[in-house]
VMD Tcl script that draws the C-alpha trace (Angstrom):
set ca {
  {94.94 55.57 111.77}
  {96.51 59.09 111.98}
  {99.60 57.77 110.13}
  {97.36 56.31 107.34}
  {95.47 59.59 106.93}
  {98.69 61.47 106.77}
  {100.08 59.15 104.00}
  {96.75 59.60 102.08}
  {96.99 63.40 102.44}
  {100.67 63.26 101.22}
  {99.82 61.16 98.21}
  {96.92 63.40 97.21}
  {99.02 66.53 97.70}
  {101.88 65.16 95.53}
  {99.45 64.03 92.74}
  {97.51 67.30 92.66}
  {100.68 69.28 93.12}
  {101.86 68.02 89.74}
  {98.51 69.15 88.14}
  {100.08 72.15 86.28}
  {102.05 69.72 84.11}
  {98.86 68.75 82.26}
  {98.92 72.11 80.59}
  {102.20 70.99 79.00}
  {100.86 67.64 77.67}
  {97.13 68.17 77.20}
  {95.27 70.39 74.69}
  {93.93 73.38 76.72}
  {90.42 72.85 75.32}
  {90.34 69.63 77.35}
  {91.30 71.26 80.59}
  {89.75 73.89 82.89}
  {90.51 76.52 80.36}
  {88.00 74.86 77.96}
  {85.21 75.84 80.42}
  {86.10 79.69 80.11}
  {84.75 82.04 77.58}
  {86.82 83.30 74.58}
  {86.89 86.80 76.11}
  {88.57 85.51 79.31}
  {90.94 83.22 77.48}
  {92.12 86.19 75.41}
  {92.57 88.39 78.49}
  {96.34 88.18 78.94}
  {96.21 89.42 82.57}
  {93.82 86.70 83.53}
  {95.72 84.02 81.69}
  {98.93 85.04 83.28}
  {97.29 85.02 86.74}
  {95.87 81.58 86.00}
  {99.28 80.07 85.23}
  {100.93 81.84 88.10}
  {98.19 80.55 90.40}
  {98.44 76.92 89.33}
  {102.29 76.84 89.23}
  {102.85 78.41 92.65}
  {99.82 76.78 94.13}
  {101.10 73.48 92.83}
  {104.50 74.09 94.51}
  {102.88 75.05 97.79}
  {100.77 71.95 97.74}
  {103.63 69.64 96.75}
  {106.02 70.74 99.54}
  {103.81 72.04 102.30}
  {102.78 68.68 103.75}
  {106.48 67.95 104.61}
  {106.41 70.66 107.19}
  {104.17 68.69 109.52}
  {105.43 66.07 111.84}
  {107.71 66.96 114.87}
  {110.21 64.38 114.02}
  {111.08 66.07 110.72}
  {110.94 69.50 112.15}
  {113.25 68.76 115.12}
  {115.80 66.69 113.02}
  {115.97 69.02 110.07}
  {115.45 72.56 111.47}
  {117.34 74.31 108.60}
  {115.51 72.35 105.88}
  {112.21 73.07 107.64}
  {112.99 76.78 107.40}
  {114.07 76.68 103.76}
  {110.87 74.73 102.79}
  {108.82 77.15 104.88}
  {110.18 80.19 103.07}
  {109.56 78.57 99.65}
  {105.98 77.52 100.74}
  {105.15 81.05 102.15}
  {106.39 82.82 98.96}
  {104.53 80.44 96.77}
  {101.31 80.86 98.68}
  {101.52 84.67 98.70}
  {102.02 84.71 94.87}
  {99.39 82.09 94.27}
  {96.79 83.57 96.64}
  {97.00 87.07 95.18}
  {96.45 85.70 91.71}
  {93.55 83.53 92.98}
  {91.87 86.55 94.40}
  {92.06 88.31 91.01}
  {90.88 85.14 89.14}
  {88.01 84.78 91.64}
  {86.38 87.82 89.99}
  {85.93 85.90 86.87}
  {84.89 82.50 88.36}
  {82.41 80.32 86.62}
  {79.01 80.53 88.22}
  {78.84 84.22 88.96}
  {78.76 86.01 92.44}
  {78.28 83.02 94.66}
  {81.27 81.07 93.34}
  {83.25 84.30 93.04}
  {82.66 85.15 96.59}
  {83.72 81.66 97.68}
  {86.93 81.67 95.72}
  {87.82 85.21 96.56}
  {87.18 84.53 100.33}
  {89.47 81.42 100.04}
  {92.22 83.54 98.49}
  {92.05 86.13 101.30}
  {91.87 83.51 104.05}
  {94.86 81.60 102.45}
  {96.90 84.79 102.25}
  {96.00 86.13 105.78}
  {96.65 82.77 107.56}
  {100.03 82.41 105.87}
  {101.12 85.98 106.68}
  {99.99 85.48 110.26}
  {102.05 82.34 110.43}
  {105.12 84.28 109.29}
  {104.44 87.09 111.73}
  {104.19 84.78 114.74}
  {107.40 82.79 113.92}
  {109.23 86.06 113.63}
  {108.00 87.00 117.06}
  {109.19 83.59 118.30}
  {105.69 82.26 119.03}
  {106.12 78.74 117.57}
  {102.62 77.53 118.86}
  {100.78 80.32 117.02}
  {102.95 79.90 114.02}
  {102.12 76.25 113.77}
  {98.42 76.87 114.25}
  {98.25 79.46 111.56}
  {100.31 77.31 109.09}
  {97.87 74.43 109.72}
  {95.10 76.84 108.67}
  {97.20 77.96 105.69}
  {97.75 74.41 104.50}
  {94.05 73.58 104.98}
  {93.44 76.38 102.38}
  {96.21 75.01 100.20}
  {94.58 71.59 100.27}
  {91.46 73.08 98.82}
  {93.05 72.20 95.44}
  {92.64 68.55 96.41}
  {89.21 68.73 98.05}
  {87.77 70.69 95.20}
  {88.65 67.78 92.87}
  {87.10 65.31 95.31}
  {83.92 67.34 96.01}
  {83.00 68.44 92.48}
  {82.68 65.06 90.69}
  {80.88 63.59 93.80}
  {78.28 66.33 93.82}
  {78.00 66.32 90.05}
  {77.24 62.54 90.14}
  {74.70 62.98 92.95}
  {72.88 66.15 91.53}
  {73.46 65.77 87.83}
  {73.72 69.51 87.96}
  {77.34 70.73 87.17}
  {76.43 74.45 87.64}
  {74.95 74.13 91.11}
  {77.71 71.58 92.09}
  {80.40 74.27 91.09}
  {78.60 76.92 93.23}
  {78.60 74.57 96.30}
  {82.21 73.48 95.67}
  {83.46 77.15 95.74}
  {82.68 76.99 99.51}
  {82.95 73.21 100.25}
  {86.44 72.92 98.97}
  {87.80 75.05 101.85}
  {85.41 75.64 104.75}
  {85.34 72.02 105.90}
  {89.09 71.97 105.71}
  {89.31 74.86 107.99}
  {86.97 73.09 110.44}
  {89.30 70.14 110.44}
  {92.24 72.47 110.96}
  {90.35 74.07 113.92}
  {89.80 70.70 115.53}
  {93.56 69.77 115.05}
  {94.56 73.05 116.66}
  {92.23 72.55 119.60}
  {94.01 69.27 120.40}
  {97.61 70.71 120.31}
}
mol new
graphics top color blue
foreach p $ca { graphics top sphere $p radius 0.5 }
foreach p [lrange $ca 0 end-1] q [lrange $ca 1 end] { graphics top cylinder $p $q radius 0.2 }
display resetview
């Protein structure tokens, strides 16, 4: 069962990790950008932050799952470290841009607070993971990186929760407010349960 769940997580991470590519092939009015006001779209700082966020967030999601699994870590220590450095750099860049973007989130203060909080937790847990591995504390490092990837995986859970809630409530606005929190808080709870068992 655990292996099946891991495979599902990997497949979803790889699929959503390639999400930024739709902005190459799909007209922007048919993407998330189509939901933003003209003022925001014309704001070059916001637009740069958006593309930085989805590109580096996509990278972190696409490669981060590979860090889990003791067999891989023990067999390919050097590769684990290389992937870890790329992952951490991608998260730092993506989370900082996400915090800025959160100010302009659809839905106002409730969704803004949710996405900004996610950005800070994502950044802090990743930096804590780096701090502990530099101290040589492998257990704490692993625990914080599990929390970090739980935040990274919010990119997937957001895309699962939102259509589900929208279909149940027929209220896209309220669904988005809920998803700003639902996309990451349950992920952290799952990460906490995983860490308690290790």
